C-alpha positions in Angstrom: 77.9 82.1 100.8 79.2 81.8 97.2 82.0 79.5 96.2 83.7 80.4 93.0 85.9 77.7 91.5 88.7 78.4 88.9 90.7 75.8 87.2 92.1 77.6 84.1 95.6 77.6 82.9 95.7 81.4 82.4 94.3 84.5 84.0 92.1 85.0 81.0 90.5 81.6 81.4 90.1 82.1 85.2 88.3 85.4 84.7 86.0 83.8 82.2 85.2 81.1 84.7 84.4 83.8 87.3 82.0 85.4 84.8 80.2 82.1 84.3 79.6 81.8 88.0 78.7 85.3 89.1 77.8 87.1 85.9 79.0 90.3 84.3 80.3 91.3 80.9 83.9 91.1 79.6 85.3 93.7 77.3 88.7 94.1 75.8 90.8 97.1 74.5 94.5 97.0 73.5 94.9 93.7 75.4 93.4 95.1 78.6 90.4 92.9 79.7 87.7 94.1 82.1 85.0 92.0 83.7 82.2 94.5 84.7 79.7 93.2 87.3 76.6 94.9 88.6 74.1 92.4 89.9 73.0 90.6 93.1 76.3 88.9 93.5 78.7 91.8 93.2 79.3 95.4 92.0 82.5 96.5 90.5 85.1 95.1 88.1 88.1 92.8 87.7 90.6 93.8 85.0 93.9 92.3 83.8 96.7 92.7 81.3 99.1 90.0 80.3 102.6 90.8 79.1 104.8 88.6 76.9 107.5 88.2 79.5 105.4 85.9 81.7 103.7 88.5 83.9 100.1 89.5 84.3 98.7 92.4 86.2 95.3 91.7 87.8 93.1 94.2 89.7 90.0 93.8 91.8 87.8 96.9 92.3 84.7 95.1 93.7 82.2 94.7 96.5 80.7 91.3 96.9 77.1 91.1 98.2 77.6 87.7 99.7 80.5 86.1 101.5 82.7 84.6 98.8 85.3 81.8 98.7 87.6 81.6 95.7 88.7 78.0 95.3 91.6 78.1 92.8 93.4 75.1 91.3 96.2 76.6 89.2 97.5 73.2 87.8 100.3 73.8 85.3 99.7 77.6 85.4 100.6 77.9 89.1 102.0 81.4 89.1 103.8 83.2 91.9 101.3 85.9 93.1 102.2 89.2 94.6 99.2 90.8 96.4 98.6 94.2 97.7 95.3 95.7 99.1 94.8 99.4 98.7 91.4 99.1 100.4 89.7 96.3 102.3 91.1 93.0 103.3 90.7 89.3 102.6 91.8 85.9 103.9 93.9 83.1 102.5 94.8 79.5 103.2 96.0 76.5 101.2 93.5 73.7 100.7 95.6 71.3 102.8 95.6 73.7 105.8 93.0 73.8 108.6 90.5 76.7 108.8 92.3 77.8 112.0 95.4 78.4 109.8 93.6 81.1 107.7 95.7 84.3 107.4 94.5 87.8 106.7 95.8 89.9 103.8 95.3 93.3 105.3 95.2 96.8 103.9 98.7 98.1 102.8 100.3 94.7 103.3 102.6 93.0 100.8 101.9 89.3 100.4 103.6 86.7 98.1 102.0 83.2 97.6 102.8 80.3 95.4 101.0 76.9 95.2 102.1 73.3 94.5 100.3 71.8 91.5 98.2 69.5 93.7 97.2 72.2 96.3 94.3 74.5 95.9 94.3 78.1 97.1 91.4 79.4 99.1 90.6 83.1 99.2 88.0 84.5 101.6 86.1 87.7 100.8 83.6 89.3 103.1 80.3 90.7 101.8 79.9 94.5 101.9 83.7 95.1 102.0 84.9 97.4 99.2 88.0 95.7 97.9 90.7 97.4 95.8 93.5 94.8 95.3 96.4 94.6 93.0 97.9 91.2 92.0 101.0 90.5 89.9 101.2 87.0 88.6 104.5 85.4 87.4 104.4 82.3 85.2 107.8 81.0 86.2 108.9 79.1 83.1 108.0 81.9 80.8 109.4 84.6 83.1 112.8 82.8 83.4 113.0 82.2 79.7 112.0 85.7 78.5 113.4 88.1 81.0 116.9 89.1 82.1 115.6 89.0 85.6 118.6 88.4 87.9 116.8 86.0 90.1 120.2 84.6 91.2 120.6 87.7 93.3 117.5 86.8 95.4 117.8 85.3 98.9 117.6 81.6 98.9 114.0 81.3 100.0 112.6 83.4 97.2 115.1 82.1 94.7 113.9 78.6 95.3 110.3 79.7 94.6 111.3 81.3 91.3 113.3 78.3 90.2 110.5 75.8 91.3 109.2 75.6 87.7 107.7 72.2 88.4 105.6 73.6 91.3 106.8 71.1 93.9 106.6 73.3 96.9 104.2 75.9 98.3 105.2 79.3 99.6 103.5 82.1 101.6 105.1 85.4 102.8 102.9 87.9 104.7 105.0 91.0 104.9 104.6 94.2 106.9 102.6 97.1 105.5 104.2 99.3 102.8 102.8 102.6 101.9 105.4 103.2 99.2 103.7 100.4 97.3 100.3 102.1 97.8 101.6 105.2 96.1 103.0 103.3 93.2 99.9 101.3 92.7 97.8 104.4 93.0 99.9 105.9 90.1 99.2 102.7 88.1 95.5 103.2 88.5 95.7 106.8 87.3 97.3 106.0 83.9 94.8 107.8 81.6 96.6 108.0 78.2 94.1 107.9 75.3 96.7 106.2 73.1 96.3 102.5 73.8 99.8 101.6 73.0 101.3 104.3 75.2 98.9 103.4 78.0 99.9 99.7 78.0 103.6 100.7 77.9 103.1 103.0 80.9 101.3 100.3 82.8 103.9 97.7 82.0 106.7 99.9 83.4 104.8 100.5 86.6 104.0 96.8 87.0 107.7 96.1 86.8 108.4 98.7 89.4 105.7 97.3 91.7 107.1 93.8 91.3 110.6 95.1 92.2 109.3 96.7 95.3 107.6 93.5 96.5 110.8 91.6 96.0 112.9 94.3 97.7 110.6 94.2 100.7 110.9 90.4 100.9 114.7 90.8 100.7 114.8 93.4 103.5 112.5 91.5 105.8 114.4 88.3 105.3 117.5 90.1 106.4 115.6 91.8 109.2 116.8 95.2 107.8 113.4 96.9 107.6 113.4 100.1 109.6 111.5 99.6 112.9 108.7 102.0 113.7 106.4 102.7 116.6 103.7 104.0 114.2 100.4 102.2 113.8 98.9 101.4 110.4 96.2 104.0 111.0 98.8 106.7 111.7 100.8 105.8 108.6 97.7 106.2 106.5 97.1 109.6 108.1 100.7 110.6 107.1 100.2 109.3 103.6 96.9 111.2 103.2 98.7 114.3 104.6 101.6 114.0 102.1 99.1 113.6 99.2 97.3 116.8 100.4 100.5 118.7 100.5 101.5 117.6 97.0 98.1 118.8 95.7 98.4 122.2 97.5 102.0 123.1 97.3 101.5 126.9 97.6 100.2 126.8 101.1 102.4 128.0 103.9 103.0 124.9 106.0 104.5 124.6 109.4 105.3 121.4 111.4 103.2 122.7 114.3 100.2 123.3 112.0 100.5 119.9 110.3 100.7 118.1 113.6 97.6 119.9 114.8 95.7 119.1 111.6 96.7 115.4 111.6 96.3 114.8 115.3 99.8 113.3 115.4 102.8 114.6 117.4 105.6 116.4 115.5 107.9 113.5 116.4 105.5 111.0 114.8 105.1 113.1 111.7 108.9 113.3 111.3 109.2 109.5 111.9 106.5 108.7 109.4 107.8 111.0 106.6 111.3 109.6 107.0 109.9 106.0 106.9 107.6 106.5 103.9 109.5 109.2 101.8 113.0 109.1 103.2 112.7 112.8 103.9 111.9 115.1 106.8 108.6 117.0 106.6 110.4 120.2 105.5 112.4 118.2 102.9 109.3 116.6 101.5 107.5 120.0 101.2 110.5 121.4 99.3 110.6 118.3 97.1 107.0 118.4 96.0 107.2 122.2 95.4 110.2 121.7 93.1 108.4 118.9 91.3 105.4 121.2 90.8 107.7 124.0 89.6 109.3 121.8 87.0 105.9 120.9 85.7 104.8 124.5 85.5 108.0 125.4 83.6 107.4 122.6 81.2 103.7 122.8 80.7 102.6 126.4 81.2 103.3 129.9 79.9 104.2 131.2 83.4 107.5 133.1 83.8 109.8 132.1 86.6 108.5 134.8 89.0 105.0 133.5 88.5 106.1 129.9 89.1 107.9 131.0 92.3 104.7 132.6 93.6 102.6 129.6 92.5 104.6 127.1 94.6 104.6 129.1 97.8 108.2 130.6 97.6 108.9 134.3 98.1 112.6 134.4 97.0 113.4 133.8 93.3 117.1 133.5 94.0 116.5 130.8 96.7 114.2 129.0 94.3 116.8 129.1 91.5 119.5 127.8 93.9 117.6 124.8 95.1 116.2 124.0 91.7 119.7 123.8 90.2 120.9 121.7 93.2 118.1 119.2 92.5 118.0 119.1 88.7 121.5 120.2 87.9 120.1 123.0 85.6 118.8 126.4 86.4 115.1 127.2 86.0 115.8 129.6 83.1 118.0 127.1 81.3 115.3 124.4 81.8 112.6 126.6 80.5 114.7 127.6 77.4 115.3 123.9 76.6 111.6 123.2 76.8 110.7 126.0 74.5 113.4 125.0 72.1 112.1 121.5 72.0 108.5 122.7 71.4 109.6 124.9 68.5 111.4 122.0 66.9 108.3 119.9 67.1 106.3 122.5 65.1 108.9 122.6 62.2 
């Protein structure tokens, strides 16, 4: 077992201390730091970006080759941490808790943790487990000073955590699983802009959205207003994978019966899962992703409207035009004309 101790007053200092203890090379580009590790201790990377409004985005994409305990003493830094595992799992307890009080941060679960200054935080990572984890860290004094954040609108429990700038109390919220967060964090990981400034701005916007989703989930669960579901985590993952497959292959002719057969889930469970994750029935979701694809074709290709209709799996141009205008408040032909006009102005 490896014990990694961090005592830095910033994420940058803590990552440097991780490097000193398990190796790797740190690189930096446009304020985005990456610790790349490929040795007997671990394979993968840890990357982070800090923003001027008191928030840092930290990502683990790593497999440890020994069991690891992270022993973190945040001292004056003591951020609120918002965790989400896309893949794998890990454990957590405060240093003043018994080992029997260890709690698991599971795949697809939203977790919020904050320490007191004099309390360590212990993270447990199993060897051989591929871990993809997103962490958003908020430095409270800086966040409250720099951002118009509306924390006064939070429920009392979370409000007290944000306002505890002297770090006098600890806090741990282990929420239910949330696949909408998985989709947003997956989008964050897919930002590929070659322009460094644009890339950082896109990441910053997504980080703020992810933070808002964490807080919204805490609000709903605190008020017991989350929708109940009989679906298992495994079944929700199947539905998420199915939805992603539909979005990538919009032209296929889908039926509820065929999707139920392919997924191994009942039609009722499919409908329940799509309503829970996407606030749409299966049919409404298919129509939504087809229209999104059509909009992208009209914007980014030379296809005419009839070709677009065929490419997204519709047979009626008039029906397509009707639902496109209902969704975007503009007809396909008007939208395409606006796009072409904008492109011609750019070349002048």
